[in-house]
C-alpha positions as CSV (number, residue, x, y, z in Angstrom):
1,M,26.2,-19.8,13.6
2,E,25.3,-16.3,12.5
3,D,22.1,-15.6,14.1
4,R,20.3,-13.3,12.4
5,V,17.5,-10.1,14.1
6,E,14.9,-9.4,11.8
7,K,13.9,-5.5,12.3
8,P,10.1,-4.9,12.4
9,L,9.2,-3.8,8.9
10,K,7.1,-0.7,9.0
11,I,3.5,0.3,7.3
12,A,3.1,3.1,5.7
13,Y,-0.1,4.7,3.4
14,M,-0.8,7.4,0.6
15,G,-3.7,9.4,-0.1
16,N,-6.0,11.4,1.1
17,N,-6.4,12.1,5.0
18,V,-9.4,12.0,5.7
19,L,-7.9,7.8,5.2
20,G,-5.2,9.9,6.4
21,V,-6.7,10.4,9.8
22,G,-8.0,6.5,10.0
23,F,-4.3,5.0,9.6
24,K,-2.9,7.5,11.8
25,I,-5.0,6.5,14.8
26,A,-4.9,3.0,13.8
27,G,-1.3,2.9,14.8
28,I,0.3,4.0,11.6
29,T,2.5,6.5,12.0
30,D,3.8,6.9,7.7
31,A,0.9,8.3,6.9
32,F,1.4,11.0,4.4
33,V,-1.0,12.4,2.0
34,V,-0.3,12.5,-2.0
35,S,-2.2,14.6,-4.5
36,D,-0.9,15.0,-8.5
37,T,1.2,12.9,-10.2
38,E,4.7,14.5,-9.7
39,G,4.2,14.2,-5.4
40,S,2.6,10.3,-5.7
41,E,5.8,9.5,-7.5
42,A,8.1,10.8,-5.5
43,K,6.6,9.2,-2.4
44,L,6.1,6.0,-3.4
45,K,9.6,5.7,-5.3
46,E,11.4,6.7,-2.5
47,L,9.1,4.6,0.2
48,M,9.6,1.5,-1.9
49,G,13.4,2.4,-1.6
50,S,13.0,2.2,2.2
51,D,14.4,-0.5,4.0
52,D,12.1,-0.8,6.4
53,I,9.0,-0.1,4.8
54,G,6.8,-3.7,4.7
55,I,3.4,-2.7,3.4
56,I,2.4,0.1,1.2
57,I,-1.4,0.9,1.3
58,M,-2.1,3.7,-1.5
59,T,-6.0,4.6,-2.4
60,S,-7.5,3.5,-5.8
61,S,-6.8,7.5,-6.8
62,V,-3.3,7.2,-5.8
63,R,-3.0,5.0,-8.0
64,K,-4.4,6.7,-10.7
65,L,-2.1,9.4,-10.4
66,V,0.6,7.6,-12.0
67,R,2.4,7.7,-14.9
68,D,6.1,6.6,-14.8
69,R,5.6,3.1,-16.1
70,R,8.6,0.8,-14.3
71,L,7.0,2.4,-11.6
72,A,4.1,1.0,-12.1
73,E,4.9,-2.1,-12.9
74,S,6.4,-2.2,-9.9
75,I,3.4,-1.3,-7.8
76,T,1.7,-4.3,-9.1
77,T,5.1,-7.1,-9.4
78,S,6.7,-5.9,-6.2
79,I,7.3,-8.2,-2.9
80,M,9.2,-6.6,-0.4
81,P,7.7,-4.0,-0.1
82,L,4.0,-5.3,-0.8
83,V,1.8,-2.6,-3.0
84,V,-1.8,-2.8,-1.8
85,E,-4.4,-0.8,-3.4
86,V,-7.6,0.4,-1.4
87,P,-11.0,2.1,-1.8
88,E,-11.6,5.7,-1.4
89,L,-14.4,6.9,1.1
90,N,-16.8,7.9,-1.3
91,E,-15.6,5.0,-4.5
92,Q,-18.1,2.7,-4.8
93,M,-16.9,-0.9,-4.5
94,Q,-18.0,-3.8,-6.0
95,E,-19.3,-7.4,-4.7
96,E,-15.9,-8.6,-5.6
97,D,-13.3,-6.2,-4.2
98,T,-14.3,-6.9,-0.2
99,L,-11.2,-6.6,2.0
100,R,-10.8,-10.6,1.6
101,Q,-10.8,-10.2,-2.6
102,L,-8.2,-7.3,-1.5
103,I,-5.6,-8.8,-0.2
104,L,-5.9,-12.7,-2.2
105,R,-5.7,-10.7,-5.3
106,A,-2.4,-8.8,-3.4
107,I,-0.3,-11.1,-1.7
108,G,-2.4,-14.4,-3.4
109,I,-3.8,-16.0,-0.6
110,D,-7.5,-17.3,1.4
111,I,-6.3,-15.7,4.8
112,T,-9.8,-17.2,5.5
113,R,-9.3,-20.5,3.9
114,N,-9.6,-23.0,6.8
115,V,-6.0,-24.8,6.4
């Protein structure tokens, strides 16, 4: 029988510098500051093609920069890596955009529900 050793997957962040610093403090070493369409799409393609990235956290402003339709489609349908969109610091959050709702939308599981 073959023993498989699963290697740990990393979390990457794409967005502004302020949140990038916060995510680096939280231990995410792969934090990238992007501010234009070309840079955003190139970095996103690179991260999505990487075999050691499990989750990509991107700000809503970076998500809006993505113009490539195939790439935009893969953001919403990708399971590995999972792409999670978070609001900007100064962005007005709507009531339903709580962290619980963001996770529910991203992975389809309510993490607060008792089993």
